[in-house]
C-alpha positions as CSV (number, residue, x, y, z in Angstrom):
1,X,-0.1,-11.4,-9.8
2,X,0.7,-7.6,-9.0
3,X,-0.2,-7.9,-5.4
4,X,1.9,-10.8,-4.6
5,X,5.0,-9.4,-6.7
6,X,4.9,-6.2,-4.7
7,X,4.9,-7.5,-1.3
8,X,8.8,-8.1,-1.4
9,X,9.2,-4.5,-2.5
10,X,7.0,-3.0,0.1
11,X,8.6,-5.2,2.9
12,X,12.3,-4.2,1.7
13,X,10.9,-0.4,1.6
14,X,9.4,-0.6,4.8
15,X,12.4,-1.9,6.6
16,X,14.6,0.7,4.8
17,X,12.3,3.6,5.4
18,X,10.8,2.9,8.7
19,X,13.3,5.3,10.3
20,X,12.1,8.2,7.9
21,X,8.5,7.5,9.2
22,X,7.3,5.3,6.4
23,X,3.9,3.3,7.5
24,X,2.3,0.7,5.2
25,X,-1.1,0.0,5.6
26,X,-3.3,-2.4,3.3
27,X,-6.9,-1.9,2.6
28,X,-8.8,-4.9,1.5
29,X,-11.7,-3.6,-0.8
30,X,-13.0,-6.3,-2.8
31,X,-11.6,-9.6,-1.7
32,X,-13.0,-11.9,0.6
33,X,-11.8,-11.1,4.0
34,X,-10.2,-14.7,5.1
35,X,-8.6,-15.7,1.9
36,X,-7.2,-12.2,1.8
37,X,-5.8,-12.2,5.4
38,X,-4.5,-15.9,4.4
39,X,-2.6,-14.2,1.3
40,X,-1.1,-11.4,3.5
41,X,0.1,-13.7,6.1
42,X,1.3,-16.2,3.4
43,X,3.5,-13.3,1.9
44,X,4.8,-12.0,5.0
45,X,3.2,-8.4,5.3
46,X,4.1,-7.1,8.7
47,X,1.9,-3.9,8.2
48,X,-1.7,-3.7,9.3
49,X,-4.2,-4.4,6.9
50,X,-7.7,-3.0,7.2
51,X,-11.0,-4.3,5.9
52,X,-13.5,-1.7,4.0
53,X,-16.8,-3.6,4.0
54,X,-19.0,-0.8,3.0
55,X,-16.4,0.5,0.5
56,X,-16.0,3.9,2.0
57,X,-12.4,4.2,1.5
58,X,-12.7,2.6,-1.9
59,X,-15.1,5.7,-2.7
60,X,-13.1,8.3,-0.7
61,X,-9.9,7.3,-2.6
62,X,-11.4,6.7,-6.0
63,X,-9.6,3.2,-6.3
64,X,-9.5,2.9,-10.1
65,X,-7.6,-0.7,-10.1
66,X,-5.4,-3.2,-7.9
67,X,-2.8,-2.7,-6.8
68,X,-3.1,1.1,-6.2
69,X,-0.6,2.6,-3.7
70,X,-1.1,6.1,-2.1
71,X,2.0,8.4,-1.1
72,X,0.6,10.5,1.9
73,X,2.7,12.8,3.7
74,X,3.0,13.4,7.5
75,X,0.5,16.2,7.4
76,X,-1.9,13.7,5.9
77,X,-1.9,15.5,2.4
78,X,-2.2,12.8,-0.7
79,X,0.9,13.6,-2.8
80,X,1.0,10.9,-5.4
81,X,-0.9,7.7,-6.4
82,X,0.7,4.5,-8.1
83,X,-2.0,2.5,-10.0
84,X,-0.7,-1.0,-10.8
85,X,2.4,-2.9,-10.1
86,X,5.0,-0.6,-8.3
87,X,8.8,-0.8,-9.0
88,X,11.6,0.1,-7.0
89,X,12.1,3.5,-9.1
90,X,8.5,4.3,-8.9
91,X,8.7,4.0,-5.0
92,X,11.6,6.0,-4.6
93,X,10.4,9.1,-6.8
94,X,7.2,8.8,-5.1
95,X,8.5,8.4,-1.7
96,X,10.8,11.6,-2.0
97,X,7.6,13.8,-2.2
98,X,6.4,12.5,1.2
99,X,9.9,12.2,3.0
100,X,10.5,16.2,3.1
């Protein structure tokens, strides 16, 4: 399960790059809320998770698949999108675009 497999990477990257201003926010778009929140808790996500009941975020960000990760810079400009499971090298390459 890609989401489950990504959680340790996101947690490690958040701890590593928090001093650089990295923030992680989870968005629930398709999963039932309570099981999804149990999943987030079970796998130790320390970041906030928001619910998108009317699919506004899904439409705005044109979510194509899950997991999908957006790299948004400090000014709010979307710089990169990772569709599918992210690896360490993927994260570092894309984070470099927003950490300037």
